[in-house]
Steps between C-alpha positions, in 0.01 A plus 500: 500500500550678175656292230873526517694694246587305187826314562806643327688300242721222641816703451364773727344284765676355800464129445603247765876512524513858373696772678229754421196607699209636298209680665217643292301792633180662376387837623171563678409862429255744657248727332768767457721261306752471783646167605334379819680166524639206307392143462807279482546168321801273537651414162812333640335161477197389304288330759253248372269595787478793738571373852676579828837412349457749218381766745806450719729516196327818387537687829853377551607612153336840542628576848833322514630517148310719254540877510189592699562872460457456125205266535301681766639834600276609787182355354278211603596153383227255396604133497301186435458281806394135489283386791774283647731803502286673761644265761851498355789638697638696207237770556663574834813614314335814368346812643132485406409867483561545128412151382162388371441126480275407207316190617309300237161335558488139612502233233143393423385743773509218755313631811718303743821635350361854492413479869834343589688789336335767716739462793813526282359804323409659833849436636665653191272803525577537871871480422461808282469358149238647272294241315358521149233267365334481162130562455418143605525632858173682438306172477320354805746211525780741593312722746755413774785626282345829395564697825874427458522649151722805463457499121264331257637426155265468207631331185324632190595193298309268732177701498242539230482868398141533622602385850789741557290787635299264723811345658666837561186638668467183706857537624443866585188408695632194684849628581508879457830535691689264264624678186418325176780424255377423152755297308543391136394845381613502137300774325401862549135394501557261788683767696221751441236250610657395829604857581140614457404240761728652762802272465825679587767228464580325173733239356544381145671540165315829442724655769817295488627162393702291746868590516759235583787597730796262496780485755783263584438205729785433743499184705692448822660162555267247660750415773520858623123540502472183707763633741299820535178308564671285763648803674164673509315192624748468786444862593863586437624845602478776242879498465500132402221546246689797357802275451291252302373781277859596427566154355312561177490829314173422322332399825583830670413692183158335482434574868577870468300525180205321661490704821532828307239404242188709452279218620677468834388849588783635715528876532880491532759321290692208649864489396668247731450129555472541876230764467315285248499202737381714791223668299382182330502283811578130521152383406483690171866434428439128532205510266681714247796259503275197477316649204830596338615140534191369323534756221875479446672269257859407461682693229550869442843657523796258522592408861842662453335840457309462825815391682693795361225735620518356850879533509473861386242578764697344784828655389344844479345451843838408652681787331229746603549390860852641475390827344144596586263515798342162593159601370645531146626141486162362396485751214845382395382140497193584291712702256729205441224241469287713268797605285435193284122533472528614139684178417254287694198659335645568157384863508674836558589579860273804510199285420616219727516711814202709399275225634622535860553804719862548602688771693669768291841374610433172322339637183771764466765227500315261270375751246748788512815358659477778758480532876667322788409151375642550150874464576432201728308333219781581256752347737284191538487455123876556479552217752266279303676566170855503641540852360827603667502857374152588622558300817801714589334827404182432699683359802701820515191715453312320779808477725474123532797267520549203270471276804162647600358458151637154430390371839150639445489341155598160640235533770239592239589201283486267799169648615347453156603133508325452835189658350477217251494742211 
C-alpha cells in the first residue's frame, strides 16, 4: 500500500536471469522508536504491475531463498497482497500469525468488485492472516471490509495537510481496535503532529530508509522438481519422496531453508529431509514444489557441480553405514551434498550454510573439519581427486579396506547416474 522503496541501480538489482535475490525492507516503528515490524518489497524483478504472480514470487523469495532471520527476526512482516492473491494457493505455504496482508482498494471503487472481495478477505482473516487497508476503508463504500481490518494505514502524501487530523480521528472512531500506521512520515513536524493525535505506529524516511538485502538464488533442476511433484501427487511413501529430494542438492537445501524460515513459524528446527516431509505434509510439499517450478529457471551452477555433490553425499552415506549408527547416515549424506554449497552459491561456506539449520555434526565437518563426519568427508574428497596418499591415510584411520571404499565409490557413481544428475 505504501509506495515501494526506490529501486536500486541495475547492478544491485536481481534482474530476470540474475542469480541474486533482492528484498527491500522498511521498518515500522512504535512510539518508543523500537521496530514493530517490516514492510517488504521484492526487488528481484521489476514488475510492471503488482499482481498475484508478483505476490507469489515475493513470498517464495522471502521464505524459501532469502535470509528471513536477517529480514524479519521475530517481528511482523507486512506484504502487499493483490486481490487475486487472496484466493491463491501460495498463501497456504506460510504460517499466517506474523504476516499482515496489505490489501489495496478496488480500482475505481467498483461496488460489485468490493462486495465480491468480502468472502476472500473473510476467508484470509479466518485463516489467521491480519489484514491492513488504507484509509479508503473508512468510506461508506467499504463498510463491509472495515470489520476485517487489523491495521489501517494512512499515507501522508495522499492527504491534504488539513485532512490528516480528520482522517486519523475518523479511523479511531470507526475502528478503535485497529492500530493506525501513518506512513510517508518525512519530517519532525509530521511526526509531532500525528503523535499528538494518538498515533503509535509510524513508517517513513524520518525513521528509516528502505534497506535492500541480497542473497544468492539457487535453482534446482526442472526435471527433479517435476519428479518430486509427481511423487507427491501419487501419494508416494515418505521414503520415496526423501529419495527424490536427495537427487538435487539445491532442491533439498531450499526445502530445509523454507521449512526453517521465520515465516513458517515452527518452534523446533528441522534438520532431516524425512522430518521435513513429515512436518510439511504432502499438500504443502506439493504446493511448494509447484511454486518452485514456476519460479525456477535453468542455469546456476554447472551440472557437473551438482552431480559431484550427489556423488559425495551418497558415498558418505554408504561409508557412514560401515562406521556409524543408522541414524547418522542421513547426516552423512547431507554433509556430502552440502560440502559444495559454497561453489554452487559463489559465497563462503559459513554464509552458505548459515541460511539453513543443520546438526552440529554437519557444521563441524563443513566449517571446522572436525567431528565424526570430517574424516569421512576427507576420504570422499580423496576418492574424488584420486589422492592416493590421503586415501591410504584416511582408510587406515577409519579402519576401512580398499575394497569397501572403492565398492562404495562405484555404487555412489552409479546411483548418481540413475538420479539423472
